[in-house]
N, CA, C, O and the ligand as a Tripos MOL2 file, in Angstrom:
@<TRIPOS>MOLECULE
protein
  229   227    58     0     0
PROTEIN
NO_CHARGES

@<TRIPOS>ATOM
      1 N          23.1830    1.1130   22.6990 N.3       1 MET1
      2 CA         23.9770    0.2710   22.2360 C.3       1 MET1
      3 C          23.1810   -0.7560   21.1800 C.2       1 MET1
      4 O          22.1270   -1.2990   21.5100 O.2       1 MET1
      5 N          23.7860   -0.9520   19.9180 N.am      2 LYS2
      6 CA         23.2710   -1.7800   18.9420 C.3       2 LYS2
      7 C          24.1910   -2.9060   18.6470 C.2       2 LYS2
      8 O          25.4040   -2.8470   18.8440 O.2       2 LYS2
      9 N          23.5350   -3.9820   18.1440 N.am      3 LYS3
     10 CA         24.1920   -5.1420   17.8620 C.3       3 LYS3
     11 C          23.8240   -5.9050   16.8170 C.2       3 LYS3
     12 O          22.6210   -6.0550   16.6020 O.2       3 LYS3
     13 N          24.7890   -6.5200   15.9850 N.am      4 PHE4
     14 CA         24.4120   -7.4770   14.8030 C.3       4 PHE4
     15 C          25.2010   -8.7890   14.9040 C.2       4 PHE4
     16 O          26.4180   -8.8270   15.0840 O.2       4 PHE4
     17 N          24.4510   -9.8020   14.7800 N.am      5 SER5
     18 CA         25.0660  -10.8840   14.5860 C.3       5 SER5
     19 C          25.2580  -11.5240   13.2040 C.2       5 SER5
     20 O          24.3580  -11.7020   12.3830 O.2       5 SER5
     21 N          26.5920  -11.8560   13.0520 N.am      6 CYS6
     22 CA         26.9050  -11.9940   11.5750 C.3       6 CYS6
     23 C          26.3640  -13.2280   11.1170 C.2       6 CYS6
     24 O          26.2640  -13.3620    9.8970 O.2       6 CYS6
     25 N          25.9490  -14.2750   11.9560 N.am      7 GLY7
     26 CA         25.3260  -15.5170   11.6680 C.3       7 GLY7
     27 C          23.9350  -15.4140   11.0170 C.2       7 GLY7
     28 O          23.4250  -16.3440   10.3930 O.2       7 GLY7
     29 N          23.3090  -14.1060   11.2270 N.am      8 ASP8
     30 CA         22.0590  -13.7510   10.6810 C.3       8 ASP8
     31 C          22.2490  -13.8260    9.0880 C.2       8 ASP8
     32 O          21.4370  -14.3670    8.3360 O.2       8 ASP8
     33 N          23.1850  -13.3360    8.7710 N.am      9 VAL9
     34 CA         23.6180  -13.3810    7.1810 C.3       9 VAL9
     35 C          24.4200  -14.2370    6.6600 C.2       9 VAL9
     36 O          24.1650  -14.7130    5.5530 O.2       9 VAL9
     37 N          25.5230  -14.5860    7.3510 N.am     10 VAL10
     38 CA         26.4320  -15.6870    6.9040 C.3      10 VAL10
     39 C          26.3190  -16.8920    7.8570 C.2      10 VAL10
     40 O          26.6950  -16.8770    9.0290 O.2      10 VAL10
     41 N          25.7330  -17.9850    7.1950 N.am     11 ASP11
     42 CA         25.4270  -19.2720    7.9560 C.3      11 ASP11
     43 C          26.9240  -19.6130    8.5340 C.2      11 ASP11
     44 O          27.9960  -19.5640    7.9300 O.2      11 ASP11
     45 N          26.6810  -19.9400    9.7720 N.am     12 GLY12
     46 CA         27.7860  -20.6050   10.7870 C.3      12 GLY12
     47 C          28.7040  -19.6430   11.3230 C.2      12 GLY12
     48 O          29.5700  -20.0170   12.1140 O.2      12 GLY12
     49 N          28.5940  -18.2720   10.9270 N.am     13 CYS13
     50 CA         29.5850  -17.2920   11.4930 C.3      13 CYS13
     51 C          29.0450  -16.8660   12.8670 C.2      13 CYS13
     52 O          27.9000  -16.4500   13.0440 O.2      13 CYS13
     53 N          30.0230  -17.0160   13.8690 N.am     14 ASP14
     54 CA         29.7070  -16.5610   15.3620 C.3      14 ASP14
     55 C          30.0830  -15.3640   15.4520 C.2      14 ASP14
     56 O          30.1230  -14.9650   16.6160 O.2      14 ASP14
     57 N          30.4180  -14.5260   14.5690 N.am     15 GLY15
     58 CA         31.0830  -13.0280   14.5990 C.3      15 GLY15
     59 C          29.6770  -12.1900   15.2480 C.2      15 GLY15
     60 O          28.5240  -12.4050   14.8760 O.2      15 GLY15
     61 N          30.0310  -11.3340   16.1520 N.am     16 VAL16
     62 CA         29.0970  -10.3130   16.6860 C.3      16 VAL16
     63 C          29.8090   -8.9990   16.7580 C.2      16 VAL16
     64 O          30.8450   -8.8740   17.4110 O.2      16 VAL16
     65 N          29.1740   -7.8670   15.9850 N.am     17 VAL17
     66 CA         29.6790   -6.5140   16.1210 C.3      17 VAL17
     67 C          28.6590   -5.7290   16.8840 C.2      17 VAL17
     68 O          27.4680   -6.0360   16.8310 O.2      17 VAL17
     69 N          29.1240   -4.6680   17.6310 N.am     18 THR18
     70 CA         28.6110   -3.6600   18.2250 C.3      18 THR18
     71 C          28.5470   -2.1750   18.0020 C.2      18 THR18
     72 O          29.5590   -1.8010   17.4090 O.2      18 THR18
     73 N          27.7790   -1.2750   18.2490 N.am     19 GLY19
     74 CA         28.1530    0.0000   18.0720 C.3      19 GLY19
     75 C          27.1750    0.9280   18.8030 C.2      19 GLY19
     76 O          26.2490    0.3790   19.4010 O.2      19 GLY19
     77 N          27.2630    2.2860   18.8310 N.am     20 GLU20
     78 CA         26.6160    3.1510   19.4010 C.3      20 GLU20
     79 C          25.2270    3.4200   18.6250 C.2      20 GLU20
     80 O          24.1390    3.5590   19.1830 O.2      20 GLU20
     81 N          25.4400    3.4630   17.3660 N.am     21 THR21
     82 CA         24.3250    3.6710   16.2800 C.3      21 THR21
     83 C          24.3260    2.7060   15.2530 C.2      21 THR21
     84 O          25.2810    1.9310   15.1920 O.2      21 THR21
     85 N          23.4610    2.6350   14.4850 N.am     22 ASP22
     86 CA         23.1620    1.7950   13.2440 C.3      22 ASP22
     87 C          24.4610    1.8750   12.3100 C.2      22 ASP22
     88 O          25.0860    0.8870   11.9240 O.2      22 ASP22
     89 N          24.7440    3.1090   12.0310 N.am     23 ASP23
     90 CA         26.0660    3.5060   11.2280 C.3      23 ASP23
     91 C          27.2650    2.9600   11.8250 C.2      23 ASP23
     92 O          28.1090    2.5130   11.0490 O.2      23 ASP23
     93 N          27.4910    2.9180   13.0850 N.am     24 ASP24
     94 CA         28.5520    2.3290   13.5770 C.3      24 ASP24
     95 C          28.7660    0.9180   13.5690 C.2      24 ASP24
     96 O          29.8570    0.3510   13.6270 O.2      24 ASP24
     97 N          27.4600    0.3180   13.4810 N.am     25 VAL25
     98 CA         27.4240   -1.2330   13.5990 C.3      25 VAL25
     99 C          27.5860   -1.5130   11.9920 C.2      25 VAL25
    100 O          28.1370   -2.5620   11.6560 O.2      25 VAL25
    101 N          27.1840   -0.7260   11.1300 N.am     26 MET26
    102 CA         27.4230   -1.0920    9.6940 C.3      26 MET26
    103 C          29.0650   -0.8140    9.4240 C.2      26 MET26
    104 O          29.6350   -1.5360    8.6050 O.2      26 MET26
    105 N          29.5840   -0.0830    9.9080 N.am     27 ALA27
    106 CA         31.1240    0.2480    9.8450 C.3      27 ALA27
    107 C          31.9280   -1.0220   10.4210 C.2      27 ALA27
    108 O          32.8680   -1.5760    9.8520 O.2      27 ALA27
    109 N          31.3590   -1.3780   11.6890 N.am     28 ALA28
    110 CA         32.0080   -2.5770   12.2580 C.3      28 ALA28
    111 C          31.8460   -3.8750   11.3960 C.2      28 ALA28
    112 O          32.7440   -4.6800   11.1490 O.2      28 ALA28
    113 N          30.4970   -3.9390   10.9660 N.am     29 ALA29
    114 CA         30.2270   -5.2410   10.1730 C.3      29 ALA29
    115 C          30.9980   -5.2130    8.9530 C.2      29 ALA29
    116 O          31.4730   -6.2840    8.5740 O.2      29 ALA29
    117 N          31.2120   -4.1170    8.2380 N.am     30 ALA30
    118 CA         31.8840   -3.9730    6.9380 C.3      30 ALA30
    119 C          33.5320   -4.4560    7.4510 C.2      30 ALA30
    120 O          34.1620   -5.2590    6.7620 O.2      30 ALA30
    121 N          34.0400   -3.9470    8.5530 N.am     31 ALA31
    122 CA         35.5640   -4.3680    8.9120 C.3      31 ALA31
    123 C          35.4450   -5.8140    9.1440 C.2      31 ALA31
    124 O          36.4030   -6.5070    8.8020 O.2      31 ALA31
    125 N          34.4860   -6.3370    9.6350 N.am     32 HIS32
    126 CA         34.4160   -7.9080   10.0590 C.3      32 HIS32
    127 C          34.2730   -8.6230    8.7310 C.2      32 HIS32
    128 O          35.0620   -9.5360    8.4910 O.2      32 HIS32
    129 N          33.3290   -8.2930    7.8300 N.am     33 ALA33
    130 CA         33.2890   -8.8580    6.6200 C.3      33 ALA33
    131 C          34.5200   -8.8640    5.7770 C.2      33 ALA33
    132 O          34.7560   -9.8070    5.0210 O.2      33 ALA33
    133 N          35.4030   -7.7140    5.9040 N.am     34 ALA34
    134 CA         36.5440   -7.8110    5.1240 C.3      34 ALA34
    135 C          37.6210   -8.8660    5.7850 C.2      34 ALA34
    136 O          38.3460   -9.6270    5.1440 O.2      34 ALA34
    137 N          37.5520   -8.7240    7.3360 N.am     35 SER35
    138 CA         38.8370   -9.3960    7.6560 C.3      35 SER35
    139 C          38.2470  -10.9860    7.8660 C.2      35 SER35
    140 O          39.0980  -11.8620    7.7100 O.2      35 SER35
    141 N          37.0230  -11.3840    8.1690 N.am     36 ALA36
    142 CA         36.7860  -12.6690    8.3680 C.3      36 ALA36
    143 C          36.1640  -13.3400    7.1450 C.2      36 ALA36
    144 O          36.0790  -14.5660    7.0780 O.2      36 ALA36
    145 N          35.7260  -12.5180    6.1680 N.am     37 HIS37
    146 CA         35.0130  -13.1500    4.9750 C.3      37 HIS37
    147 C          35.6490  -12.7090    3.7210 C.2      37 HIS37
    148 O          35.1780  -13.1530    2.6740 O.2      37 HIS37
    149 N          36.7370  -11.8280    3.6680 N.am     38 GLY38
    150 CA         37.2630  -11.4850    2.5390 C.3      38 GLY38
    151 C          36.4340  -10.5340    1.6570 C.2      38 GLY38
    152 O          36.7050  -10.3230    0.4740 O.2      38 GLY38
    153 N          35.4920  -10.0220    2.2630 N.am     39 MET39
    154 CA         34.7410   -9.0110    1.4850 C.3      39 MET39
    155 C          35.3950   -7.6990    1.3900 C.2      39 MET39
    156 O          35.3420   -7.0150    2.4110 O.2      39 MET39
    157 N          35.9880   -7.2230    0.3930 N.am     40 SER40
    158 CA         36.5240   -6.0120    0.3920 C.3      40 SER40
    159 C          35.4220   -4.8500    0.3690 C.2      40 SER40
    160 O          35.5600   -3.7780    0.9580 O.2      40 SER40
    161 N          34.3510   -5.2030   -0.3660 N.am     41 GLU41
    162 CA         33.1720   -4.4730   -0.3250 C.3      41 GLU41
    163 C          31.8260   -5.1510    0.1130 C.2      41 GLU41
    164 O          31.6780   -6.3290   -0.2130 O.2      41 GLU41
    165 N          30.9420   -4.5960    0.7400 N.am     42 VAL42
    166 CA         29.8390   -5.1040    1.1220 C.3      42 VAL42
    167 C          28.7790   -4.7700    0.0800 C.2      42 VAL42
    168 O          28.4160   -3.5980   -0.0240 O.2      42 VAL42
    169 N          28.2590   -5.7110   -0.6980 N.am     43 PRO43
    170 CA         27.1220   -5.4970   -1.7550 C.3      43 PRO43
    171 C          25.8980   -4.8080   -0.9960 C.2      43 PRO43
    172 O          25.7520   -4.7610    0.2260 O.2      43 PRO43
    173 N          25.1160   -4.3250   -1.8940 N.am     44 ASP44
    174 CA         23.8930   -3.3970   -1.4270 C.3      44 ASP44
    175 C          22.9940   -4.4370   -0.8490 C.2      44 ASP44
    176 O          22.4310   -4.0700    0.1820 O.2      44 ASP44
    177 N          22.6880   -5.7830   -1.3050 N.am     45 ASP45
    178 CA         21.6620   -6.6290   -0.6370 C.3      45 ASP45
    179 C          22.2270   -7.1830    0.7340 C.2      45 ASP45
    180 O          21.4750   -7.4800    1.6620 O.2      45 ASP45
    181 N          23.6100   -7.3030    0.7970 N.am     46 VAL46
    182 CA         24.0840   -7.6660    2.1850 C.3      46 VAL46
    183 C          24.0370   -6.5540    3.1090 C.2      46 VAL46
    184 O          23.6740   -6.7590    4.2670 O.2      46 VAL46
    185 N          24.4000   -5.2840    2.6790 N.am     47 ALA47
    186 CA         24.2500   -4.1970    3.5310 C.3      47 ALA47
    187 C          22.6640   -4.0640    4.1790 C.2      47 ALA47
    188 O          22.4230   -3.8160    5.3610 O.2      47 ALA47
    189 N          21.7630   -4.2660    3.2220 N.am     48 ARG48
    190 CA         20.3640   -4.2570    3.4610 C.3      48 ARG48
    191 C          20.1610   -5.3040    4.5920 C.2      48 ARG48
    192 O          19.5940   -4.9690    5.6320 O.2      48 ARG48
    193 N          20.5830   -6.4690    4.4140 N.am     49 ALA49
    194 CA         20.4290   -7.5310    5.3740 C.3      49 ALA49
    195 C          21.0820   -7.1750    6.6380 C.2      49 ALA49
    196 O          20.4620   -7.3080    7.6940 O.2      49 ALA49
    197 N          22.2200   -6.7570    6.6150 N.am     50 ILE50
    198 CA         22.9320   -6.1960    7.9070 C.3      50 ILE50
    199 C          21.8940   -5.3630    8.7010 C.2      50 ILE50
    200 O          21.3810   -5.7150    9.7630 O.2      50 ILE50
    201 N          21.6660   -4.2360    8.0520 N.am     51 ARG51
    202 CA         20.8500   -3.0020    8.6740 C.3      51 ARG51
    203 C          19.5320   -3.8220    9.1680 C.2      51 ARG51
    204 O          19.1160   -3.5280   10.2880 O.2      51 ARG51
    205 N          18.9560   -4.6530    8.5590 N.am     52 ALA52
    206 CA         17.7060   -5.2240    9.0020 C.3      52 ALA52
    207 C          17.9690   -6.2110   10.3680 C.2      52 ALA52
    208 O          17.0960   -6.5320   11.1740 O.2      52 ALA52
    209 N          19.2130   -6.5540   10.4060 N.am     53 GLY53
    210 CA         19.5520   -7.5920   11.5230 C.3      53 GLY53
    211 C          19.9270   -6.9410   12.7070 C.2      53 GLY53
    212 O          19.9730   -7.5880   13.7530 O.2      53 GLY53
    213 N          20.2400   -5.5720   12.6790 N.am     54 ILE54
    214 CA         20.6920   -4.9090   13.7360 C.3      54 ILE54
    215 C          19.5710   -4.7200   14.8840 C.2      54 ILE54
    216 O          18.4310   -4.3100   14.6630 O.2      54 ILE54
    217 N          20.1240   -5.1150   16.2420 N.am     55 VAL55
    218 CA         19.0990   -5.0390   17.3420 C.3      55 VAL55
    219 C          19.5460   -4.2750   18.3410 C.2      55 VAL55
    220 O          20.7350   -3.9640   18.4040 O.2      55 VAL55
    221 N          18.6710   -3.8900   19.2180 N.am     56 GLU56
    222 CA         19.0210   -3.0650   20.3730 C.3      56 GLU56
    223 C          19.7820   -4.0390   21.3960 C.2      56 GLU56
    224 O          19.2250   -5.0780   21.7490 O.2      56 GLU56
    225 N          21.0410   -3.7060   21.8660 N.am     57 ALA57
    226 CA         21.5840   -4.6500   22.8020 C.3      57 ALA57
    227 C          21.7250   -3.9990   24.1930 C.2      57 ALA57
    228 O          22.1750   -4.6500   25.1360 O.2      57 ALA57
    229 ZN         31.0280  -13.2000    9.9520 Zn       58 ZN58
@<TRIPOS>BOND
     1     1     2 1
     2     2     3 1
     3     3     4 2
     4     3     5 am
     5     5     6 1
     6     6     7 1
     7     7     8 2
     8     7     9 am
     9     9    10 1
    10    10    11 1
    11    11    12 2
    12    11    13 am
    13    13    14 1
    14    14    15 1
    15    15    16 2
    16    15    17 am
    17    17    18 1
    18    18    19 1
    19    19    20 2
    20    19    21 am
    21    21    22 1
    22    22    23 1
    23    23    24 2
    24    23    25 am
    25    25    26 1
    26    26    27 1
    27    27    28 2
    28    27    29 am
    29    29    30 1
    30    30    31 1
    31    31    32 2
    32    31    33 am
    33    33    34 1
    34    34    35 1
    35    35    36 2
    36    35    37 am
    37    37    38 1
    38    38    39 1
    39    39    40 2
    40    39    41 am
    41    41    42 1
    42    42    43 1
    43    43    44 2
    44    43    45 am
    45    45    46 1
    46    46    47 1
    47    47    48 2
    48    47    49 am
    49    49    50 1
    50    50    51 1
    51    51    52 2
    52    51    53 am
    53    53    54 1
    54    54    55 1
    55    55    56 2
    56    55    57 am
    57    57    58 1
    58    58    59 1
    59    59    60 2
    60    59    61 am
    61    61    62 1
    62    62    63 1
    63    63    64 2
    64    63    65 am
    65    65    66 1
    66    66    67 1
    67    67    68 2
    68    67    69 am
    69    69    70 1
    70    70    71 1
    71    71    72 2
    72    71    73 am
    73    73    74 1
    74    74    75 1
    75    75    76 2
    76    75    77 am
    77    77    78 1
    78    78    79 1
    79    79    80 2
    80    79    81 am
    81    81    82 1
    82    82    83 1
    83    83    84 2
    84    83    85 am
    85    85    86 1
    86    86    87 1
    87    87    88 2
    88    87    89 am
    89    89    90 1
    90    90    91 1
    91    91    92 2
    92    91    93 am
    93    93    94 1
    94    94    95 1
    95    95    96 2
    96    95    97 am
    97    97    98 1
    98    98    99 1
    99    99   100 2
   100    99   101 am
   101   101   102 1
   102   102   103 1
   103   103   104 2
   104   103   105 am
   105   105   106 1
   106   106   107 1
   107   107   108 2
   108   107   109 am
   109   109   110 1
   110   110   111 1
   111   111   112 2
   112   111   113 am
   113   113   114 1
   114   114   115 1
   115   115   116 2
   116   115   117 am
   117   117   118 1
   118   118   119 1
   119   119   120 2
   120   119   121 am
   121   121   122 1
   122   122   123 1
   123   123   124 2
   124   123   125 am
   125   125   126 1
   126   126   127 1
   127   127   128 2
   128   127   129 am
   129   129   130 1
   130   130   131 1
   131   131   132 2
   132   131   133 am
   133   133   134 1
   134   134   135 1
   135   135   136 2
   136   135   137 am
   137   137   138 1
   138   138   139 1
   139   139   140 2
   140   139   141 am
   141   141   142 1
   142   142   143 1
   143   143   144 2
   144   143   145 am
   145   145   146 1
   146   146   147 1
   147   147   148 2
   148   147   149 am
   149   149   150 1
   150   150   151 1
   151   151   152 2
   152   151   153 am
   153   153   154 1
   154   154   155 1
   155   155   156 2
   156   155   157 am
   157   157   158 1
   158   158   159 1
   159   159   160 2
   160   159   161 am
   161   161   162 1
   162   162   163 1
   163   163   164 2
   164   163   165 am
   165   165   166 1
   166   166   167 1
   167   167   168 2
   168   167   169 am
   169   169   170 1
   170   170   171 1
   171   171   172 2
   172   171   173 am
   173   173   174 1
   174   174   175 1
   175   175   176 2
   176   175   177 am
   177   177   178 1
   178   178   179 1
   179   179   180 2
   180   179   181 am
   181   181   182 1
   182   182   183 1
   183   183   184 2
   184   183   185 am
   185   185   186 1
   186   186   187 1
   187   187   188 2
   188   187   189 am
   189   189   190 1
   190   190   191 1
   191   191   192 2
   192   191   193 am
   193   193   194 1
   194   194   195 1
   195   195   196 2
   196   195   197 am
   197   197   198 1
   198   198   199 1
   199   199   200 2
   200   199   201 am
   201   201   202 1
   202   202   203 1
   203   203   204 2
   204   203   205 am
   205   205   206 1
   206   206   207 1
   207   207   208 2
   208   207   209 am
   209   209   210 1
   210   210   211 1
   211   211   212 2
   212   211   213 am
   213   213   214 1
   214   214   215 1
   215   215   216 2
   216   215   217 am
   217   217   218 1
   218   218   219 1
   219   219   220 2
   220   219   221 am
   221   221   222 1
   222   222   223 1
   223   223   224 2
   224   223   225 am
   225   225   226 1
   226   226   227 1
   227   227   228 2
@<TRIPOS>SUBSTRUCTURE
     1 MET1         2 RESIDUE 1 A MET
     2 LYS2         6 RESIDUE 1 A LYS
     3 LYS3        10 RESIDUE 1 A LYS
     4 PHE4        14 RESIDUE 1 A PHE
     5 SER5        18 RESIDUE 1 A SER
     6 CYS6        22 RESIDUE 1 A CYS
     7 GLY7        26 RESIDUE 1 A GLY
     8 ASP8        30 RESIDUE 1 A ASP
     9 VAL9        34 RESIDUE 1 A VAL
    10 VAL10       38 RESIDUE 1 A VAL
    11 ASP11       42 RESIDUE 1 A ASP
    12 GLY12       46 RESIDUE 1 A GLY
    13 CYS13       50 RESIDUE 1 A CYS
    14 ASP14       54 RESIDUE 1 A ASP
    15 GLY15       58 RESIDUE 1 A GLY
    16 VAL16       62 RESIDUE 1 A VAL
    17 VAL17       66 RESIDUE 1 A VAL
    18 THR18       70 RESIDUE 1 A THR
    19 GLY19       74 RESIDUE 1 A GLY
    20 GLU20       78 RESIDUE 1 A GLU
    21 THR21       82 RESIDUE 1 A THR
    22 ASP22       86 RESIDUE 1 A ASP
    23 ASP23       90 RESIDUE 1 A ASP
    24 ASP24       94 RESIDUE 1 A ASP
    25 VAL25       98 RESIDUE 1 A VAL
    26 MET26      102 RESIDUE 1 A MET
    27 ALA27      106 RESIDUE 1 A ALA
    28 ALA28      110 RESIDUE 1 A ALA
    29 ALA29      114 RESIDUE 1 A ALA
    30 ALA30      118 RESIDUE 1 A ALA
    31 ALA31      122 RESIDUE 1 A ALA
    32 HIS32      126 RESIDUE 1 A HIS
    33 ALA33      130 RESIDUE 1 A ALA
    34 ALA34      134 RESIDUE 1 A ALA
    35 SER35      138 RESIDUE 1 A SER
    36 ALA36      142 RESIDUE 1 A ALA
    37 HIS37      146 RESIDUE 1 A HIS
    38 GLY38      150 RESIDUE 1 A GLY
    39 MET39      154 RESIDUE 1 A MET
    40 SER40      158 RESIDUE 1 A SER
    41 GLU41      162 RESIDUE 1 A GLU
    42 VAL42      166 RESIDUE 1 A VAL
    43 PRO43      170 RESIDUE 1 A PRO
    44 ASP44      174 RESIDUE 1 A ASP
    45 ASP45      178 RESIDUE 1 A ASP
    46 VAL46      182 RESIDUE 1 A VAL
    47 ALA47      186 RESIDUE 1 A ALA
    48 ARG48      190 RESIDUE 1 A ARG
    49 ALA49      194 RESIDUE 1 A ALA
    50 ILE50      198 RESIDUE 1 A ILE
    51 ARG51      202 RESIDUE 1 A ARG
    52 ALA52      206 RESIDUE 1 A ALA
    53 GLY53      210 RESIDUE 1 A GLY
    54 ILE54      214 RESIDUE 1 A ILE
    55 VAL55      218 RESIDUE 1 A VAL
    56 GLU56      222 RESIDUE 1 A GLU
    57 ALA57      226 RESIDUE 1 A ALA
    58 ZN58       229 GROUP 0 **** ****
């Protein structure tokens, strides 16, 4: 299981997404970014920051 804490990228957000693989977490993070932060698309630099922030859970 992999985990990403949105607060690592977005100050003050307590959202946490999980998935079986990095790609699952990326998809969940994109969905979270859209619903919680109004980001219809995740820019490349944010995607890199998310991928760098994924940890084993
Ligand atoms: Zn968030």
